[in-house]
Steps between C-alpha positions, in 0.01 A plus 500: 500500500284628787679551826291436813577679824295381795471777755511364854410719792742793525688405183622778268517523124786717380488712188643832395245764611528699175537222246275445200162348556494133586254242366349324796255217561371530853333187633301409815412860578210658672423794276347793690301704253388840632299576180286188537526474879584135485783262575575239235733204523671515165816507289612829352692547175712815457667588168699816425410658831123462460246250626376276221246317712418208719588179317539132589847474343745726320537487120702216355782741403507677839861564596448705814499419869236306690437605858303271729353726770369213711172674574629851573281807425569725200375857498567782258790728588411771752515871423542810716340803339617769738865504602792736535785268421806668646507268802362452850504727803410517868449818703828621641698272267677559174357335195630160401500685166616248240321671210230380265712240319567309822140551618386340175701188591357499855152528359549204270640293790173578678288373213419853387560477125399859420483834687387852426720776635290810558781754562873492524798633310349551153815449291615201702165325478480566129851362442434185711170434324660531160792271599252242623299516182815454294584190703815651656386463859241287675294481819129567530371701205499876571210718394519865593328838507860629487403819676229644722297800378424734787462863601788720585613389853233232483533137603796324330713817515603439859734201435785674324429312181428706190134487399273679258292791621191659350278776636272579206320307230755626253785367718320165524461457125861598438642270769295196399584550131869524582492194732311299238809498278653254751196274477412478872285198577263727694493867595490559874330819622480634855158655575433592861346849525426471873836343593779655701705578192418702188296328233390550147136600447232303322544685169867408497420141586248486215757640255763247605259206476373618158852545362607156625192344343585671168837319514335168591643494855299408809499724801543408866390770746644526850204610715437590864119532530185355351434836335838460327378163373176652378691769310734245350204299374332805356805608298546149353800367693565130469610406851536641846752392761463502879179484706378787718496387860347799666141422410292213367458476126188698387223275374516627143878487447553126446206468251626812320848358474372169370272667246791708362741209512747671730754268669608510866856429616435530874859446639381329814854404603623856534167618643467236774823305548725717717329387817535136395871543429557649842243311714487154351846341490378209286445731202870566459602152607394366163805354318388690191518832684848439633618396154396827343658766723771548760499392863539868595172590330312218673651566841409870477134408493548292818682764706354663804597834355290424195195412707531819704574718201219376284239423771259774389535418131444129567190573708369736231556237236331233705197720550473564123544139395136375547366794291757440226430130480124556497543747212697249299230237555228746390694579180551132424132415570396781262712350222796732513819335376745476791874464426786417734746776582708517815654848464823331605797728552314667789501418874313181581587325176762268356544474123360171379387373843236773536320382191423178685390703799277703262323176403447416868356847561258465205370178645473669840288764333253231395617411150532131424839347431391472139429870481831585663694279260319652202590846623866411482497283182235498230350841576844654545583373157188647350589838654845498336384350175655159560367143526599362841320183591514123457307460179607449137673810363589640841862586570676223689563700820418255774561430868507149633381471863533228760145556627165634377449878501126440484502312830718773654617813314814504715617198303608728214814540705578124482683528172654188347587647164459807279462481122546815293417500128531123504839506667552333842666762715803438717360685798810476717711649227273804496616589854860385467752755614260698716601533861208444730 
């Protein structure tokens, strides 16, 4: 017999976060479809963790759970495609370093159903990803580059975490071939020839990209300048991450990226958010922010010492922000696929929360709420070879909101419920046992 649970404002539905997929019939929902850029009032049938479709009534033999959403908004699960999932930090403070397994739970609490770690402890990330895929542990789904390929003493070597170095094309082919045995979801490469740290050259970049392509693995290139982007496009890279802030985007770059199909993960949160964290108290007064890190981390951003210590960096970041936002708008207007990535794990970010801030920043850059949502849902799924939306055949990773994200993108933070693979998540249990 069908069980009906009417969800009143603020009510919770409890279910084991890692249980088998649940069959659900969701009624009275406003379905927010980024692919079609439309909101539909409909019922949604979910079977075996996948969306079957929008139907008037469930099948006669339906034995699952009916959820009456009373007009709430349903969006696809959000995804953060640039993270470092060891924890959160603030300048002058120790990490609240819970590790990637706890971060995965925090992400899911925040409605982030998947995240891409672009450098951490290789063996630990590999082990966690395999445990998740076996069903042994839960949380938001981890995707990972596992390592970071960089020059000797290049960026990524400064953190005390073992990484992979390459200085010649031969090194590059050998390292990528070896890493490919662990099936990384992407290969991350640092390419910054004019940066303050050593960098690989273009020939080594080309060899690494070519070897990754031979193994069927996409490449994400950490860049510093627009010339770095141009070089990445020319050697056939699949994506670049970060946006140069020192100069406006050259007129030919965005059309070139679009023509070659190269993706941008701009990481606006890490590029522009530190000043907001320090100067705008409301940013960290969000209940979602305080749920996802410690009081000590938040208070550190509010301290007078912090403001004095980071005054120059904040001013520098504020000066760069208009150029960065204009560059993102130019790429989007040219048809470049933009994906959400917060670069959380760095100063000025909070794991899970900063993905919502990334959406706000994309809209501030001039993208529509529809474009911002697609960057974090349907297009993120395409990038990782998954089907993340609200249409038949899509995975049933969904976030139920109390207000429309199209009316105001900030409403993605007004989370009533998270559904992962057809399973209603007990959000409070995800954070149980953590001291705030």
